[in-house]
Structures are given as structure tokens and as C-alpha cells.
C-alpha positions as CSV (number, residue, x, y, z in Angstrom):
1,M,-0.1,0.0,-0.2
2,A,1.2,3.3,-0.8
3,Q,2.2,5.7,2.0
4,F,0.8,8.6,0.5
5,D,-2.2,9.4,-1.1
6,Y,-1.1,13.2,-2.4
7,F,1.4,15.7,-1.2
8,V,1.6,19.2,-0.7
9,V,5.0,21.4,-1.2
10,F,5.0,24.4,1.4
11,A,6.6,27.4,0.0
12,E,6.8,30.6,-1.3
13,M,7.3,33.3,-3.8
14,R,10.3,33.7,-5.0
15,I,12.2,30.8,-3.8
16,G,11.6,28.1,-6.0
17,S,9.0,26.5,-6.4
18,N,8.5,26.6,-9.8
19,F,11.1,25.0,-11.0
20,L,10.6,22.2,-8.0
21,E,7.5,22.0,-9.8
22,A,8.9,21.4,-12.7
23,N,11.2,18.4,-11.5
24,L,8.7,17.0,-9.8
25,N,6.7,16.7,-12.9
26,A,8.9,15.2,-15.0
27,F,9.0,12.2,-12.8
28,D,6.4,9.5,-14.0
29,G,3.5,9.0,-11.7
30,L,3.8,12.4,-10.2
31,A,2.0,15.6,-11.2
32,C,1.8,18.8,-9.5
33,H,-0.9,20.9,-9.8
34,G,0.3,24.8,-9.3
35,E,-1.2,26.8,-6.7
36,A,-4.2,25.0,-6.8
37,F,-5.7,27.1,-3.8
38,N,-4.1,30.1,-4.5
39,P,-7.5,33.1,-4.0
40,H,-7.0,34.9,-6.9
41,F,-6.4,32.2,-9.6
42,I,-6.6,28.5,-9.8
43,G,-3.2,26.7,-10.3
44,Y,-1.6,29.0,-12.7
45,P,-3.1,32.6,-14.0
46,K,-5.2,32.7,-16.9
47,R,-5.5,28.7,-15.8
48,E,-9.5,28.6,-15.8
49,S,-9.8,24.7,-14.0
50,I,-7.7,21.9,-12.3
51,L,-9.0,18.4,-12.8
52,E,-12.2,19.6,-14.4
53,I,-12.9,21.8,-11.6
54,T,-13.7,25.3,-12.1
55,Q,-12.1,28.8,-9.6
56,A,-15.8,29.4,-8.8
57,V,-16.5,25.6,-7.4
58,R,-12.8,25.7,-5.6
59,D,-14.3,28.7,-4.0
60,D,-17.1,27.7,-2.9
61,Q,-16.2,24.0,-2.3
62,P,-12.3,23.6,-1.4
63,K,-13.1,19.8,-0.4
64,R,-14.0,18.8,-3.8
65,L,-10.7,19.9,-5.7
66,L,-8.8,18.2,-2.5
67,R,-10.4,15.1,-3.5
68,A,-10.3,15.4,-7.0
69,I,-6.2,15.6,-6.6
70,K,-6.3,12.7,-4.2
71,Q,-7.9,10.5,-6.8
72,T,-5.6,11.0,-9.1
73,P,-3.7,7.6,-10.7
74,E,-0.5,8.9,-10.2
75,L,0.7,10.7,-6.9
76,S,-1.0,14.4,-7.3
77,G,-0.6,17.2,-5.4
78,F,-0.1,21.2,-5.2
79,R,1.8,24.0,-3.6
80,Y,0.7,26.2,-0.6
81,F,1.6,29.4,0.2
82,H,0.7,30.8,3.7
83,D,-2.0,33.7,2.5
84,H,-3.4,30.5,0.2
85,D,-7.2,29.0,1.2
86,P,-6.9,28.6,4.9
87,R,-9.6,26.0,5.0
88,V,-7.4,23.6,3.1
89,F,-4.5,24.1,5.8
90,D,-6.1,21.6,8.5
91,Q,-8.1,19.4,6.6
92,V,-4.0,18.8,4.6
93,M,-1.9,19.1,8.1
94,D,-4.1,16.6,9.9
95,D,-4.2,13.9,7.0
96,R,-1.2,11.5,7.6
97,K,-1.7,10.3,3.8
98,C,-0.3,13.8,2.7
99,A,3.4,13.9,1.9
100,K,4.5,17.7,3.3
101,I,7.4,19.2,1.6
102,V,8.7,22.5,2.9
103,L,11.0,24.7,0.8
104,T,12.8,27.3,2.1
105,R,15.0,30.0,0.4
106,N,17.0,32.7,2.7
107,P,14.6,35.5,3.5
108,V,16.9,37.9,2.5
109,D,17.1,36.5,-1.2
110,S,13.3,35.8,-1.6
111,Y,12.9,39.7,-0.9
112,V,15.0,41.4,-3.2
113,S,14.1,38.7,-6.0
114,W,10.8,39.8,-5.5
115,K,11.5,43.5,-5.3
116,I,13.3,42.3,-8.9
117,A,9.9,40.7,-10.1
118,Q,8.1,44.1,-9.0
119,A,10.2,46.4,-10.6
120,T,10.6,44.1,-14.5
121,G,7.2,41.9,-14.6
122,Q,9.3,39.4,-15.7
123,W,8.4,36.0,-12.6
124,K,10.2,33.1,-14.8
125,L,12.6,33.5,-17.2
126,T,13.3,30.2,-20.3
127,D,15.5,32.3,-22.1
128,A,18.1,34.2,-21.0
129,K,18.3,36.5,-23.8
130,A,14.6,38.0,-22.6
131,R,16.0,38.6,-19.6
132,K,15.2,42.1,-18.1
133,G,17.5,43.7,-15.8
134,A,16.6,46.3,-12.7
135,K,18.0,46.7,-9.3
136,A,15.6,46.3,-6.0
137,Q,15.2,49.6,-3.9
138,F,15.4,47.9,0.0
139,D,12.7,48.7,2.5
140,A,13.6,47.7,5.8
141,D,10.2,48.1,7.1
142,E,8.6,46.0,3.9
143,F,11.8,43.4,4.6
144,M,10.2,42.7,8.2
145,A,7.0,42.5,7.5
146,H,7.9,39.6,4.5
147,L,10.3,38.0,7.4
148,S,7.7,38.0,10.3
149,A,5.2,36.2,7.7
150,L,7.1,33.8,6.7
151,Q,8.9,32.8,9.7
152,A,5.5,32.6,11.7
153,F,4.4,29.9,8.9
154,Q,7.4,27.9,9.1
155,V,6.8,28.4,13.1
156,T,2.5,27.4,12.5
157,L,4.3,24.3,9.9
158,L,7.0,23.0,12.4
159,N,4.6,23.0,15.2
160,R,1.7,21.0,13.8
161,L,3.8,18.6,12.3
162,Q,5.5,17.9,16.2
163,V,2.4,17.9,18.3
164,S,0.8,15.2,15.3
165,G,4.2,13.1,15.1
166,Q,4.7,13.9,11.6
167,T,7.7,14.7,9.7
168,A,8.3,16.3,6.5
169,F,10.7,16.4,3.2
170,Y,13.0,19.6,3.5
171,V,14.2,21.8,0.6
172,A,16.4,24.2,0.3
173,Y,16.5,26.5,-2.3
174,E,20.2,25.0,-2.8
175,D,18.8,21.9,-2.8
176,L,17.0,22.4,-6.1
177,Q,20.1,22.1,-8.8
178,N,21.2,18.9,-7.1
179,L,19.9,16.1,-9.0
180,D,20.2,13.4,-5.7
181,V,18.0,15.5,-3.6
182,M,15.6,15.5,-6.0
183,N,15.8,12.1,-7.0
184,G,15.8,11.4,-3.1
185,L,12.7,13.6,-2.8
186,A,10.8,10.7,-5.5
187,A,12.3,8.3,-3.0
188,W,10.7,9.3,-0.4
189,L,7.0,9.8,-2.1
190,G,7.4,6.2,-2.8
191,V,8.1,6.7,-6.4
192,D,10.3,3.9,-8.3
193,G,11.7,6.4,-11.6
194,R,14.6,8.9,-11.0
195,L,15.9,11.8,-13.1
196,E,19.0,11.7,-15.2
197,G,18.9,15.4,-15.3
198,L,17.6,18.5,-13.8
199,D,15.0,20.8,-15.7
200,K,16.4,23.0,-18.8
201,D,13.7,25.6,-18.9
202,L,13.3,27.5,-16.1
203,K,16.5,29.7,-15.6
204,V,17.9,31.3,-12.4
205,Q,16.5,35.1,-13.1
206,N,19.4,37.2,-10.4
207,P,22.3,35.1,-10.4
208,S,24.3,37.8,-9.6
209,A,25.4,39.4,-6.0
210,L,22.8,40.6,-3.5
211,S,25.8,43.9,-3.7
212,E,24.8,43.8,-7.6
213,K,21.3,43.6,-7.1
214,V,20.4,45.8,-5.0
215,S,20.6,49.6,-5.2
216,N,20.3,50.9,-1.4
217,F,23.0,48.0,-0.5
218,G,24.9,50.0,2.5
219,Q,21.2,50.8,3.8
220,M,20.3,47.5,3.4
221,S,23.8,45.9,5.5
222,E,23.2,48.6,7.9
223,A,19.5,47.4,8.4
224,L,20.0,44.2,8.9
225,A,23.0,44.2,10.9
226,A,20.8,46.1,13.6
227,A,18.1,43.1,12.7
228,D,18.1,40.4,15.7
229,Q,17.9,37.9,13.3
230,F,18.9,35.4,16.6
231,N,16.1,36.9,18.9
232,L,18.5,37.5,21.1
233,T,16.6,39.8,23.1
234,R,13.9,37.3,23.9
235,T,12.4,36.7,26.8
236,P,12.3,32.8,27.0
237,N,9.3,30.9,28.4
238,F,9.0,27.7,29.5
239,E,5.8,28.3,31.9
240,P,3.3,25.7,31.8
241,R,0.2,26.5,29.6
242,R,-2.9,27.6,31.6
243,G,-6.3,26.6,29.7
244,A,-9.7,28.6,30.0
245,A,-10.9,28.0,34.0
246,V,-14.6,29.1,33.3
247,P,-15.1,28.0,36.3
248,T,-13.4,30.8,37.9
249,Y,-15.3,33.7,35.6
250,F,-18.2,35.6,36.9
251,T,-20.9,37.0,35.2
252,S,-23.7,39.2,36.4
253,T,-27.1,38.8,37.0
254,Q,-28.4,42.0,36.6
255,A,-25.5,43.7,33.8
256,P,-24.5,42.1,30.8
257,L,-20.7,41.8,32.2
258,V,-18.4,38.7,32.6
259,Y,-15.1,38.8,34.7
260,L,-12.3,37.2,34.5
261,P,-10.2,37.0,37.0
262,I,-6.6,36.9,37.4
263,R,-6.2,35.5,41.0
264,D,-3.5,36.7,43.6
265,G,-4.4,34.8,46.7
266,G,-6.7,37.8,47.8
267,Q,-10.4,38.9,48.3
268,D,-11.2,40.0,44.6
269,P,-12.4,44.0,45.2
270,V,-14.1,43.2,41.4
271,V,-15.8,40.4,42.9
272,A,-17.0,42.2,45.7
273,W,-17.8,44.7,43.4
274,L,-19.9,42.9,41.3
275,K,-21.7,41.2,44.1
276,A,-22.9,44.5,45.2
277,L,-24.1,45.1,42.2
278,D,-26.6,42.1,42.1
279,R,-27.2,42.6,45.6
280,A,-29.0,45.8,44.9
281,H,-31.3,43.8,42.9
282,G,-31.6,41.1,45.0
283,S,-29.0,38.9,43.1
284,K,-25.8,37.8,43.0
285,P,-23.2,36.5,40.3
286,V,-23.2,33.4,39.3
287,T,-19.8,31.1,38.9
288,K,-18.8,27.8,38.1
289,Q,-20.2,27.3,35.2
290,T,-19.6,25.2,32.3
291,Q,-18.5,26.5,29.3
292,N,-22.1,25.5,27.5
293,D,-23.4,27.6,30.6
294,L,-21.4,30.7,29.6
295,R,-22.2,30.2,26.2
296,E,-25.5,30.3,27.0
297,W,-25.4,33.2,29.0
298,M,-23.6,34.8,26.2
299,R,-26.4,34.2,23.7
300,A,-28.5,35.7,26.6
301,H,-27.0,38.8,26.6
302,P,-26.5,40.5,23.7
303,G,-23.8,43.0,24.0
304,H,-22.5,41.6,26.8
305,R,-18.4,42.8,27.7
306,S,-16.3,40.7,29.6
307,F,-13.1,42.4,31.4
308,S,-9.8,41.4,33.5
309,V,-7.9,43.5,35.8
310,L,-3.9,43.8,35.5
311,R,-2.1,44.6,38.3
312,H,1.6,45.1,38.8
313,P,3.3,42.1,39.5
314,L,5.1,43.2,42.3
315,T,1.8,44.3,44.1
316,R,0.7,40.9,43.3
317,A,4.0,38.8,43.6
318,H,3.6,40.2,47.7
319,A,0.0,39.4,47.8
320,V,0.1,35.8,47.2
321,F,3.3,36.1,49.6
322,C,1.1,37.4,52.3
323,H,-2.4,35.2,51.8
324,R,-0.6,31.5,50.5
325,I,2.5,31.6,52.0
326,L,3.1,33.5,55.5
327,N,-0.3,32.7,55.8
328,T,-1.0,29.4,58.6
329,G,-4.3,29.6,58.9
330,Q,-7.5,29.1,56.1
331,G,-6.0,30.5,52.7
332,G,-2.6,29.3,53.0
333,Y,-0.9,26.9,51.1
334,G,0.8,25.2,54.0
335,G,2.7,22.1,52.2
336,I,3.9,24.2,49.6
337,R,5.5,26.6,52.7
338,T,6.7,23.4,54.9
339,T,8.4,22.8,51.4
340,L,9.6,26.4,51.1
341,T,11.1,25.8,54.3
342,K,13.0,23.0,54.1
343,R,14.2,22.3,50.5
344,Y,14.5,26.7,49.6
345,K,15.4,27.1,52.5
346,M,12.9,30.3,52.6
347,S,13.0,32.0,56.0
348,L,9.5,31.3,57.3
349,P,7.6,32.1,60.7
350,I,6.2,30.0,62.3
351,D,3.6,32.3,63.2
352,P,3.5,35.4,61.0
353,A,2.2,37.1,64.1
354,D,5.3,36.6,65.9
355,P,6.3,40.2,67.0
356,G,10.2,38.7,65.9
357,F,8.9,38.7,62.3
358,G,9.5,42.4,61.6
359,K,9.5,44.4,58.2
360,V,13.5,43.2,58.0
361,E,12.6,39.6,58.0
362,H,9.8,40.4,56.1
363,R,11.6,41.9,52.8
364,A,14.4,39.0,53.5
365,A,11.6,36.1,53.1
366,F,9.6,38.1,50.3
367,A,13.1,38.6,48.5
368,Q,13.5,34.4,48.6
369,F,9.7,33.7,47.2
370,L,11.0,36.1,44.1
371,A,14.2,34.7,44.1
372,F,12.3,31.1,43.8
373,L,8.8,32.3,41.5
374,K,11.5,32.8,39.0
375,P,12.7,28.9,38.1
376,N,9.5,27.8,39.5
377,L,7.7,29.8,36.1
378,A,10.5,28.2,34.0
379,G,9.2,24.3,35.0
380,Q,12.8,23.9,37.0
381,T,10.8,23.6,40.2
382,A,9.0,20.4,41.7
383,I,6.4,22.9,42.9
384,R,3.5,23.4,40.6
385,V,3.0,26.5,39.3
386,D,0.2,28.0,41.4
387,P,-2.9,30.5,39.1
388,D,-2.3,32.7,42.1
389,W,1.3,33.5,41.1
390,A,1.0,32.7,36.6
391,S,2.2,35.3,34.9
392,Q,-0.4,36.9,34.5
393,A,0.5,37.0,30.2
394,K,0.0,33.0,30.1
395,I,-3.4,33.5,32.1
396,V,-4.6,36.2,29.5
397,E,-3.4,33.5,26.7
398,G,-5.5,31.1,28.7
399,F,-9.0,33.2,28.3
400,A,-8.3,33.4,24.8
401,E,-9.1,29.9,24.3
402,F,-13.0,30.3,25.5
403,V,-12.9,34.2,25.1
404,L,-10.9,37.5,25.1
405,P,-11.6,40.0,27.5
406,D,-12.8,43.1,25.2
407,R,-10.9,45.4,28.5
408,L,-7.7,44.6,30.6
409,I,-8.0,47.3,33.0
410,R,-5.4,48.5,35.0
411,Q,-5.4,48.0,39.1
412,E,-4.6,51.5,39.9
413,A,-7.2,53.0,37.6
414,L,-9.7,50.5,38.3
415,D,-12.3,53.2,40.5
416,A,-13.2,54.8,37.3
417,E,-12.2,52.6,34.4
418,L,-15.3,49.7,36.5
419,L,-18.3,53.3,36.7
420,Q,-17.0,53.8,33.1
421,L,-17.3,49.9,31.5
422,A,-20.7,50.2,33.8
423,E,-22.0,53.4,32.3
424,T,-21.3,50.9,28.8
425,V,-23.6,48.7,29.8
426,G,-26.7,50.8,31.0
427,V,-26.3,50.7,34.8
428,K,-26.5,53.6,36.7
429,D,-26.3,52.7,40.2
430,V,-23.4,51.8,40.3
431,P,-21.7,50.4,43.9
432,P,-18.6,52.1,45.6
433,L,-15.4,49.7,45.2
434,S,-13.9,48.4,48.5
435,P,-10.2,48.7,49.2
436,P,-9.0,45.0,48.7
437,F,-8.1,42.6,52.1
438,A,-4.6,43.5,54.0
439,F,-2.7,40.5,55.3
440,G,-0.8,41.5,58.1
441,D,1.0,44.5,59.3
442,V,4.0,45.2,56.5
443,T,2.9,46.7,53.7
444,L,4.6,46.5,49.9
445,A,5.8,50.1,50.6
446,D,7.5,49.4,54.0
447,I,9.7,47.0,52.4
448,Y,10.0,48.0,48.7
449,D,13.7,48.4,47.4
450,S,15.6,48.6,43.9
451,E,16.5,44.9,44.8
452,I,12.7,44.3,45.0
453,E,12.0,45.5,41.9
454,E,15.1,44.0,40.1
455,L,13.5,40.3,41.6
456,A,10.7,40.8,40.4
457,R,11.7,41.8,36.9
458,A,13.8,38.4,36.4
459,A,10.8,36.5,37.5
460,Y,7.9,38.2,35.7
461,A,9.8,39.5,32.7
462,R,7.2,38.9,30.1
463,D,4.6,40.7,31.9
464,Y,7.1,43.4,32.6
465,L,7.7,43.6,28.9
466,L,4.3,42.7,27.5
467,F,2.2,44.8,29.4
468,G,4.7,47.8,29.6
469,F,4.5,47.5,33.5
470,E,7.2,50.3,34.9
471,D,9.1,50.4,38.1
472,W,6.8,49.8,41.1
473,T,5.6,53.2,43.1
474,P,2.8,52.9,46.3
475,T,-0.6,54.3,44.8
């Protein structure tokens, strides 16, 4: 039984896909039908159909063309670019009987080639005498957009192959001139025949060096030198993925509001505000809902607004430290507290009310907790990443699996923004916001200094970066 029913060549403009297709079509038993799912044409410009399926039929029923390609006597396939019909992508990636060929090229080369083709109007060359010459004008912003699109698609491809346990045949632009690689590709596809030579019709259009093809080569060199090609400034992120915790969401019974909490271990003033809002009308907000329950609520409340509240990472970490780690009573994490004391040598008091545990001791223990959070969030400790101290970036990503908050409110602007939010959904009698519940006598302002700030930045680097948090200041 054949390993594959059909194939797809994942490629982009100006990376040699026409040449690859020409060589694939030279094998007995292989047929490549061009850009079968290009939204602007079918297969090739000026072509009206593929396998008797017109562009109009394909646009209405893309699966029909996919089936036709599968059912041909020979092993058939097509070229697919990142901006082709997205309805086909999942079908292809989930089908293990579809052979995946990934063609790549240096993105600078493909960009310059694309710019020259735009300038000359010549997208293929079969006779060197007909070659049209031009130089590319490098545009840094345009190139970065080009690069981002290519990289995003390649990352998506790689991830989908990994999670489905599949592998692809990777071909670099330089491999296209290697007869052995082309024959190896045919062998991988399950074709017995071999080529004795490569296609001689298509010619390389711009074989000269980049410095000769770009009119502002000096500017291009400077722009690329400044580009972070290897993503050196990235913030590594190994924090476990968090799903949508729908049972923890709150929906108001009196207003079309759904609150998506970002926990910090303490009593949430927003929940108290929602309760006061509904209590004024003899009801209370609903939580512990299933996803189906929340969908029904959304259907019953057109115009509903979802919101969440971002807190400064340091404020949130200190609240968690007080309510979950220092706290030896109800709500405290006794098991984690014990492990932090024994395994991580954290200086925690047996009784947080002990007069000997003052501001100095509190600050030292909190600094130890912040230092622990960095490896914990990176998945380097045996202790779970608790939702109370998980990064806000990960929690918001988890929201997105079910519903994106259409309003992210900063804690420092909470009073004004809750009032405004209530007014947008027609609520006039808005209750006041109660202050958050404090634990103990030592506040963050009592112990804050530059070292504490740096420890928080190290633990929550992505939150600081993605949400633009500045150094903490007392409110």
C-alpha cells in the first residue's frame, strides 16, 4: 500500500517553487497542479480549472478539489503558500496520507528577487536573452513584514508537524540544483523512477551577488545588522500553558458583564463589586459555570462585555506571598510553605504574628519568594505553578481559548474604569469599590527597594515586557 495519497509543497513566492514543480512533473507517476488554492487564481494565472473543477466551484467547495487531487491515478499534489485558502490548511496538516514537502530560501534573497520581479514584471525566465534587468530598492519595514510572515508560517508548520507526530521532507533553495536530492525526494514519495538530469527550461533570473542587485545595498546592510536575526533579545518562556478556567469566571445577573479574574490569593475587590451590584437588585453573580453555561449566558446577553484586571507584578506577588505563603491559617498553602522552608531554605515564621518577624524579616522572606518564582515559572522546580502566581501573560493567553477580554483594566485605574464600563452597558447605580483585603501589618511600601524590583522583573520578565509595567510606586 502506498504511503501517501497526495502531496503538498509548502513554499512562498520567489523561493524556487516553479523549478521544484517542473522537476516533480518530470517524474513518471507524479503531477503537481500549481497553486491550486491561490485565492486569486486556480493553479496558474489564466488557468480556468484543475481536474475539471473551476475556480468558482473550488471557492465554494475547496474539499472537492482536494478530493479530486487525491483520486488521480498518479500521485498528485499542489503548492501552498501562507496566504492561500486557510480552509485547506487544517485538512492537509491533519491528513497523515498527505506528504509534506517544505521548500525554504534565505528570506533576504527571496525578498530581493520579489522586488526585482515587481520592477521588471518578469516572474519566470526560460531564455536568458529575454531577461529584464533591474535593481531592488530595499525597504526595511517592508522586509521585516515579509520576514515575519515567513517565520510565523514556518513556526506554525513545525508545530503542527510536531504535535501530530509527522515529518516533512525539507528542501532548501540550493538543493534544487542537486539531482541526488530531487531523486531522493521522489524515493521518499514512493516513486520508482529517477531523473537523469534536471529541468533545463527555467533559468535562474538573478544569479549575481546581492550587492549588485540592490540599489541601496549599504542601507540594507545597516538595517540587517541592526535586526535581531537570532532573536537575542527574546524573553525565554517555559511556563506551563494554562487553559481557560471558565468555572472561575463571574457573570452578573443584572448587567451584561462577565469578569475573568486574574487571581492573587486575596479577596478580589472586583468580585465584591459585582456582588454589591447584583445584591442591590436582589440577586448575586454566577460562577462555577461550564463552557456551555457561559455560551448560553452570552447568547442571552447580546452586547455583553468581558473584562479582566491587570495588577503590577510586584503588587500581585506580594499579595500571594502574604495570603498563601505567610498565612498559616485558612487559605494558606501549608504543604508548599513547608517545602519552601525545608527545600528552598526560605525563612518563614511559624506564626506570622510573631513580633520577631518584622519588616526586615518580612522583606528577606519576600525576596526569597521572588527568587524562587523565577525557576518555578520556568518549570525548574518540583512545586506546581499555581494560578495565583502564574504570569498574567499566560493567564490572558488561557482566556483566549474561550473568550478574549475586550477590556483589560489596570488596577490603578480600576475605580474610574469600572464606573465607565458599567455605564457602557446601561448600569447607573454603580456601587463603590471596596479596598482589597490586607494581610498583616507590613505593606509592600514598607519593604520596597531596587533589589525587590529587580527580583520581580527577573521572575515576571514577560509581564513587564508585554504589558509595559514600569517600576512599582506606592498608590
